[in-house]
C-alpha positions as CSV (number, residue, x, y, z in Angstrom):
1,M,-5.0,99.3,33.5
2,R,-4.0,103.0,33.5
3,I,-6.2,105.6,35.2
4,D,-5.6,109.3,34.9
5,I,-7.6,111.6,37.2
6,M,-7.9,115.2,36.1
7,T,-8.3,117.2,39.3
8,L,-7.7,120.4,41.2
9,L,-6.8,118.3,44.3
10,P,-4.1,115.8,43.2
11,D,-2.5,115.4,46.6
12,S,-5.8,114.3,48.1
13,V,-6.4,111.8,45.4
14,S,-2.8,110.4,45.6
15,H,-2.9,110.1,49.4
16,V,-6.1,108.0,49.3
17,L,-5.4,105.8,46.3
18,G,-1.7,105.4,47.2
19,E,-2.6,103.5,50.4
20,S,-3.6,99.9,51.2
21,I,-4.4,97.4,48.4
22,I,-4.5,99.8,45.5
23,G,-1.3,101.5,46.5
24,R,0.5,98.2,46.8
25,A,-0.8,97.2,43.4
26,E,0.5,100.4,41.9
27,K,4.0,99.9,43.4
28,K,4.1,96.4,41.9
29,G,3.2,97.9,38.5
30,V,-0.1,96.0,38.2
31,V,-2.0,99.3,37.8
32,E,-1.0,102.8,37.1
33,I,-2.9,105.8,38.6
34,N,-2.0,109.4,38.0
35,A,-3.6,112.4,39.6
36,V,-3.0,115.3,37.1
37,Q,-3.3,118.9,38.3
38,I,-5.6,120.8,35.9
39,R,-4.1,124.2,36.9
40,D,-0.8,123.3,35.4
41,F,-2.4,123.6,31.9
42,T,-3.9,127.1,32.1
43,D,-2.8,129.8,29.6
44,N,-2.8,132.6,32.1
45,K,-0.3,133.7,34.8
46,Q,-2.9,133.4,37.6
47,F,-3.4,129.7,36.9
48,Q,-7.1,130.5,36.7
49,V,-9.3,127.5,35.8
50,D,-12.8,129.1,36.2
51,D,-14.8,132.1,35.3
52,Y,-18.3,133.6,35.7
53,P,-21.1,131.8,33.7
54,Y,-22.7,133.5,30.7
55,G,-26.3,134.4,31.4
56,G,-25.5,135.1,35.0
57,G,-26.1,133.0,38.1
58,W,-24.2,132.0,41.2
59,G,-20.7,130.5,41.3
60,C,-18.2,130.0,38.5
61,V,-17.7,127.4,35.8
62,M,-14.5,125.5,34.9
63,M,-13.1,126.7,31.6
64,A,-12.7,124.4,28.6
65,Q,-9.1,125.4,27.7
66,P,-7.2,124.1,30.7
67,L,-9.4,120.9,30.7
68,K,-8.6,120.3,27.0
69,A,-4.9,121.1,27.4
70,C,-4.7,118.7,30.4
71,L,-6.5,115.9,28.4
72,D,-4.2,116.4,25.4
73,H,-1.2,116.0,27.7
74,I,-2.5,112.8,29.2
75,V,-3.3,111.3,25.8
76,E,0.2,112.2,24.5
77,Q,1.8,110.6,27.5
78,A,-0.3,107.4,27.4
79,G,-0.1,106.8,23.7
80,E,-2.5,104.6,21.8
81,R,-4.8,102.7,24.1
82,R,-8.4,101.6,24.4
83,R,-9.3,104.8,26.1
84,R,-12.5,106.2,27.7
85,V,-12.9,109.8,28.9
86,I,-15.4,109.9,31.7
87,Y,-16.8,113.0,33.4
88,M,-17.9,112.4,37.0
89,S,-21.3,114.2,37.1
90,P,-24.6,114.0,39.0
91,Q,-26.3,113.9,35.6
92,G,-24.5,110.8,34.6
93,R,-25.6,107.2,34.4
94,P,-25.5,105.5,37.8
95,F,-22.3,103.7,38.5
96,N,-22.5,100.1,39.7
97,Q,-20.6,96.8,39.7
98,G,-21.8,96.0,36.2
99,E,-20.4,99.4,34.9
100,A,-17.1,98.7,36.6
101,R,-16.8,95.3,34.9
102,R,-17.7,96.9,31.6
103,L,-14.9,99.5,31.9
104,L,-12.4,96.9,32.9
105,R,-13.4,94.6,30.0
106,D,-13.5,97.2,27.2
107,Y,-10.7,99.7,28.1
108,D,-7.2,99.7,29.4
109,H,-7.0,103.5,29.9
110,L,-9.6,105.6,31.8
111,V,-9.5,109.4,32.1
112,L,-11.7,110.6,34.9
113,V,-12.6,114.3,34.9
114,C,-13.4,115.9,38.2
115,G,-15.5,119.0,38.0
116,H,-15.9,121.8,40.6
117,Y,-17.9,124.9,41.3
118,E,-21.0,125.0,39.1
119,G,-19.6,122.4,36.7
120,I,-17.5,122.6,33.5
121,D,-18.0,124.3,30.2
122,E,-20.5,122.2,28.2
123,R,-18.4,122.5,25.1
124,F,-15.6,120.4,26.7
125,I,-18.2,117.7,27.5
126,E,-19.5,117.8,23.9
127,E,-16.1,117.7,22.3
128,C,-14.0,115.5,24.6
129,V,-16.1,113.4,27.0
130,D,-17.2,109.9,26.0
131,E,-19.7,109.4,28.9
132,E,-20.8,110.7,32.2
133,L,-21.1,108.6,35.4
134,S,-22.7,109.4,38.8
135,L,-22.4,107.7,42.2
136,G,-26.1,108.4,42.9
137,D,-28.8,111.0,43.1
138,F,-26.9,113.6,45.2
139,V,-24.4,116.4,44.6
140,L,-20.8,116.6,45.9
141,T,-18.5,119.6,46.1
142,G,-16.2,118.1,43.6
143,G,-15.7,115.0,41.4
144,E,-12.7,113.6,43.3
145,I,-14.6,111.3,45.7
146,A,-16.6,109.9,42.8
147,A,-13.5,109.4,40.7
148,M,-11.6,107.7,43.5
149,A,-14.6,105.3,44.0
150,V,-14.6,104.4,40.3
151,A,-10.9,103.9,40.2
152,D,-10.8,101.7,43.3
153,C,-13.8,99.6,42.2
154,V,-12.2,99.0,38.7
155,C,-8.7,98.5,39.9
156,R,-9.5,95.9,42.5
157,M,-10.7,93.6,39.8
158,V,-7.5,93.8,37.8
159,P,-5.7,90.5,37.9
160,G,-2.9,90.6,40.5
161,V,-4.4,93.4,42.7
162,L,-6.2,91.0,45.0
163,A,-4.8,87.6,46.2
164,D,-7.5,85.6,44.4
165,E,-10.4,86.3,42.0
166,E,-12.8,85.0,44.7
167,C,-12.0,88.1,46.8
168,F,-14.3,90.1,44.6
169,T,-16.5,87.5,42.8
170,G,-18.1,86.5,46.1
171,E,-18.8,90.1,47.2
172,S,-22.0,92.2,47.1
173,H,-23.3,93.1,43.6
174,W,-20.9,90.8,41.7
175,D,-23.7,88.5,40.5
176,G,-26.7,90.7,41.4
177,V,-26.9,89.8,45.0
178,L,-25.5,91.2,48.3
179,E,-22.7,89.5,50.2
180,Y,-23.4,87.1,53.0
181,P,-22.6,88.2,56.7
182,Q,-19.1,87.8,58.0
183,Y,-17.9,86.9,61.5
184,T,-14.6,86.6,63.3
185,R,-13.3,86.0,66.9
186,P,-14.6,85.7,69.6
187,E,-17.3,83.0,69.0
188,V,-19.7,84.8,71.3
189,W,-19.8,88.6,71.6
190,E,-22.4,90.5,73.7
191,G,-24.4,87.3,73.9
192,R,-24.4,86.9,70.1
193,A,-22.9,83.7,68.8
194,V,-21.3,82.9,65.4
195,P,-23.7,80.7,63.4
196,E,-23.0,77.1,64.2
197,V,-22.6,76.1,60.6
198,L,-19.5,78.3,60.2
199,L,-17.8,76.4,63.0
200,S,-18.7,73.0,61.6
201,G,-15.8,72.6,59.3
202,N,-18.1,71.3,56.6
203,H,-17.2,73.5,53.6
204,E,-20.2,72.5,51.5
205,N,-22.7,73.4,54.2
206,V,-20.9,76.7,54.7
207,R,-21.1,77.4,51.0
208,V,-24.8,76.7,50.8
209,W,-25.5,78.7,54.0
210,R,-23.7,81.7,52.5
211,R,-25.5,81.5,49.2
212,K,-28.8,81.4,51.1
213,K,-27.9,84.4,53.1
214,C,-26.9,86.3,49.9
215,L,-30.5,85.7,48.6
216,E,-32.1,86.6,51.9
217,R,-30.1,89.8,52.3
218,T,-30.8,91.0,48.8
219,M,-34.5,90.3,49.3
220,D,-34.6,92.2,52.6
221,K,-32.2,95.1,52.0
222,R,-32.4,95.7,48.2
223,P,-35.8,94.6,46.9
224,D,-35.2,96.6,43.8
225,M,-32.2,94.4,43.0
226,F,-34.0,91.2,44.0
227,E,-36.8,92.0,41.5
228,K,-34.2,91.9,38.7
229,L,-32.8,88.6,39.7
230,Q,-33.3,85.7,37.3
231,L,-32.7,82.6,39.3
232,T,-32.3,79.5,37.2
233,S,-30.0,77.1,39.1
234,K,-31.8,74.3,40.9
235,E,-29.9,75.2,44.1
236,D,-31.1,78.8,44.1
237,L,-34.6,77.8,43.4
238,R,-34.5,75.3,46.2
239,L,-33.1,77.9,48.6
240,M,-35.7,80.4,47.7
241,D,-38.4,77.7,48.4
242,E,-36.8,77.2,51.9
243,I,-36.7,81.0,52.5
244,K,-40.4,81.4,51.6
245,K,-41.5,78.5,53.7
246,E,-39.4,79.7,56.7
247,R,-40.9,83.2,56.5
248,G,-44.5,82.0,56.1
249,L,-44.6,83.3,52.5
250,E,-45.5,79.8,51.6
251,P,-46.6,77.9,54.7
252,R,-44.3,75.0,55.4
253,I,-46.3,72.1,56.8
254,F,-44.5,69.5,58.9
255,D,-45.7,66.0,59.5
256,Y,-46.0,64.9,63.1
257,R,-46.5,61.6,65.0
258,R,-45.5,60.0,68.3
259,G,-41.9,59.2,68.7
260,E,-40.6,55.6,68.4
261,S,-37.5,53.8,69.5
262,A,-36.2,53.9,65.9
263,D,-36.2,57.8,66.2
264,L,-33.8,57.9,69.2
265,D,-30.6,58.4,67.3
266,R,-31.9,61.3,65.3
267,I,-33.6,62.8,68.4
268,M,-30.2,62.8,70.2
269,E,-28.5,64.4,67.2
270,I,-31.0,67.3,67.4
271,V,-30.6,67.5,71.1
272,G,-26.8,67.6,70.7
273,S,-27.1,70.5,68.3
274,A,-29.3,72.3,70.7
275,Q,-26.9,71.8,73.5
276,R,-24.0,73.2,71.5
277,F,-26.1,76.2,70.5
278,L,-27.0,76.9,74.2
279,A,-23.3,76.5,75.2
280,S,-22.3,79.0,72.5
281,Q,-24.7,81.5,74.1
282,G,-22.9,81.0,77.4
283,L,-25.8,79.2,79.0
284,D,-25.6,76.2,81.3
285,Q,-29.0,74.9,80.2
286,W,-28.9,71.3,79.0
287,Q,-25.2,71.1,79.8
288,S,-25.4,68.4,82.5
289,G,-26.5,65.3,80.6
290,Y,-30.2,66.5,80.3
291,P,-32.2,65.5,78.4
292,S,-30.9,62.0,78.2
293,R,-31.8,59.1,75.9
294,A,-33.5,57.4,78.8
295,E,-35.8,60.3,79.4
296,F,-37.0,60.2,75.8
297,E,-37.5,56.5,76.1
298,R,-39.7,57.1,79.1
299,D,-41.6,59.8,77.2
300,M,-42.2,57.3,74.4
301,E,-43.5,54.6,76.8
302,R,-46.0,57.1,78.2
303,G,-47.0,58.5,74.8
304,W,-45.6,61.9,75.6
305,C,-42.9,62.1,72.9
306,W,-43.8,63.8,69.7
307,V,-41.6,64.3,66.6
308,F,-42.1,66.6,63.6
309,G,-40.7,65.8,60.2
310,D,-40.1,67.1,56.7
311,E,-40.0,64.7,53.8
312,G,-39.3,61.8,56.1
313,Q,-36.5,63.5,58.1
314,I,-37.2,64.3,61.8
315,V,-36.5,68.0,62.5
316,S,-37.8,68.5,66.0
317,V,-39.0,66.8,69.2
318,M,-41.0,67.7,72.2
319,A,-42.7,66.1,75.3
320,I,-46.3,67.0,75.8
321,V,-47.0,66.0,79.4
322,P,-50.6,65.8,80.8
323,E,-49.4,65.5,84.4
324,D,-48.4,68.0,87.2
325,D,-44.8,69.0,87.3
326,P,-43.3,69.1,90.8
327,S,-41.1,72.0,89.6
328,Y,-44.3,74.1,89.1
329,A,-45.7,73.6,92.6
330,V,-43.9,76.7,93.9
331,I,-43.4,79.9,91.8
332,D,-41.9,83.2,92.6
333,G,-44.8,85.1,90.9
334,A,-48.2,83.7,90.0
335,W,-49.6,81.3,87.5
336,L,-52.5,82.5,85.3
337,T,-54.7,79.5,86.2
338,P,-55.2,77.9,89.7
339,G,-54.6,74.3,90.5
340,G,-53.1,71.6,88.3
341,N,-55.4,71.6,85.3
342,Y,-52.6,72.2,82.8
343,T,-50.4,70.5,80.3
344,G,-46.6,70.8,80.6
345,I,-44.3,71.2,77.6
346,H,-40.8,69.9,78.0
347,R,-37.7,68.8,76.1
348,V,-38.3,71.0,73.1
349,A,-35.5,70.8,70.5
350,V,-35.4,71.9,66.8
351,S,-32.7,70.9,64.3
352,E,-30.3,73.7,63.3
353,D,-31.5,73.9,59.7
354,C,-35.1,74.3,60.8
355,R,-34.7,77.1,63.4
356,G,-37.0,79.9,62.3
357,S,-38.9,77.7,59.9
358,G,-42.2,77.9,61.8
359,V,-42.0,74.3,63.1
360,A,-41.9,75.4,66.8
361,R,-45.2,77.2,66.3
362,Q,-46.8,74.1,64.9
363,M,-45.4,72.1,67.8
364,F,-47.1,74.5,70.3
365,A,-50.3,74.3,68.2
366,L,-50.3,70.5,68.6
367,A,-49.8,70.8,72.3
368,E,-52.7,73.2,72.4
369,D,-55.0,71.0,70.4
370,L,-54.2,67.9,72.6
371,S,-54.7,69.9,75.8
372,L,-58.1,71.1,74.7
373,G,-59.0,67.6,73.9
374,W,-58.0,66.5,77.4
375,G,-60.0,69.4,78.9
376,R,-56.9,71.2,80.2
377,A,-57.1,74.9,81.0
378,S,-53.6,76.0,80.0
379,L,-50.1,75.1,78.8
380,R,-47.1,75.6,81.0
381,I,-43.4,75.7,80.0
382,D,-40.1,77.0,81.5
383,T,-36.8,78.1,80.1
384,H,-33.4,79.4,81.1
385,P,-33.3,83.1,82.2
386,G,-30.7,83.8,79.5
387,N,-32.5,81.9,76.7
388,R,-33.7,85.0,74.9
389,P,-34.7,83.3,71.6
390,M,-37.0,80.8,73.4
391,Q,-38.5,83.7,75.5
392,R,-39.2,85.7,72.3
393,L,-40.8,82.7,70.7
394,L,-43.0,82.0,73.6
395,A,-44.2,85.6,73.6
396,K,-45.0,85.4,69.9
397,C,-47.0,82.2,70.5
398,G,-49.2,83.8,73.2
399,F,-47.5,82.7,76.4
400,A,-47.3,85.1,79.3
401,R,-44.3,85.3,81.7
402,C,-45.5,84.4,85.2
403,G,-42.4,84.4,87.3
404,S,-39.5,82.1,88.2
405,I,-39.4,78.5,89.5
406,S,-36.6,76.1,90.6
407,L,-36.2,72.7,88.9
408,A,-37.2,70.0,91.4
409,S,-35.2,67.0,90.0
410,G,-32.6,65.8,87.5
411,P,-29.0,66.9,86.9
412,E,-30.2,70.6,86.9
413,A,-32.2,70.4,90.1
414,G,-32.2,73.7,91.9
415,H,-31.5,75.8,88.8
416,E,-33.7,78.8,88.2
417,R,-36.0,78.9,85.3
418,I,-38.5,81.5,83.9
419,A,-42.0,80.1,83.9
420,F,-44.6,80.8,81.1
421,E,-48.2,79.9,80.7
422,K,-50.9,80.2,78.0
423,V,-54.5,80.1,79.0
424,L,-56.6,77.9,76.6
425,V,-60.2,78.1,78.1
């Protein structure tokens, strides 16, 4: 691919495109980019390239003669090629990834004309320009920025410029969607952790997660692009179903029942995932062997353990406890209801792939329904002071922050927790 840029600022163009990836590709001979000074082709001693417009008005207009002489020189130097002369103009067709792919596919020589002042003589456009392209609905002081953007976008897709084709086929706009989010070290920054799936080492799970994020980002950030998508693959359709259910666009209904001994292995898998997530957030919650398998067994014996499932797979677990909790006897603050007429919620865990799916809301709704049936006045729950996601969820579900308590027993005895309550009657 050869690209000639007709410009009044060749040094600026060369400095930008001569650096980094495109510059290295040019040195290897994979692409050829020339910034050609239009002033070198004037027919007057003053190297004048512009003059006042006929009909009056502000500013000046670039003359056709130096533009045509510059183009003729470029064509003579380049020889016979599949050539396209493009004027970078705010009146042109919007440039996008699809346009870049078209230019790369159909041509091996692009001549990009950079205007200045009030534009260029219309006769040059009519006589010499094949098409006009625009970066968007705005005006720049010159065409150089637009020309460099087009040159960079086209050249990076030329074989040999990037290390692998996947370097650009997986990026935003390649197939009509935006790119998935990227992360690097450290694993936790400012309390924000890298998504656990990216640390799993399971390449297929990573691939599916990334594709889902591409669809979500396009839907959120570029609804205009999303409306044009024609999703036909079974995977994309399934992922869109998941996204809609998770967002409540199509309510996702989970089955629930009391937990049984046969569920213990799956429950402990979910708990393990929750423990790793909490650790990634820098929290010591659930990092001392709690909750253990034995505790879930006791919950099952007493009828307190409840599991929620989707298509036969358990996705979450919780304990709904209709008894007073010793940890709640003393609070630095004040409960919303007096006495012990409440139901406690403990050992809440949701599988990684169902976080944000709405299952937690359904879990709390079940606890509320059971509590009302038992004649209880409220629901109470506690969480780690640093567990912001759980605190936000509780607020959304109607719980009020009441103060802080200290755990009375177990491996985390003495640890501070934030206490929440929701009044039912």
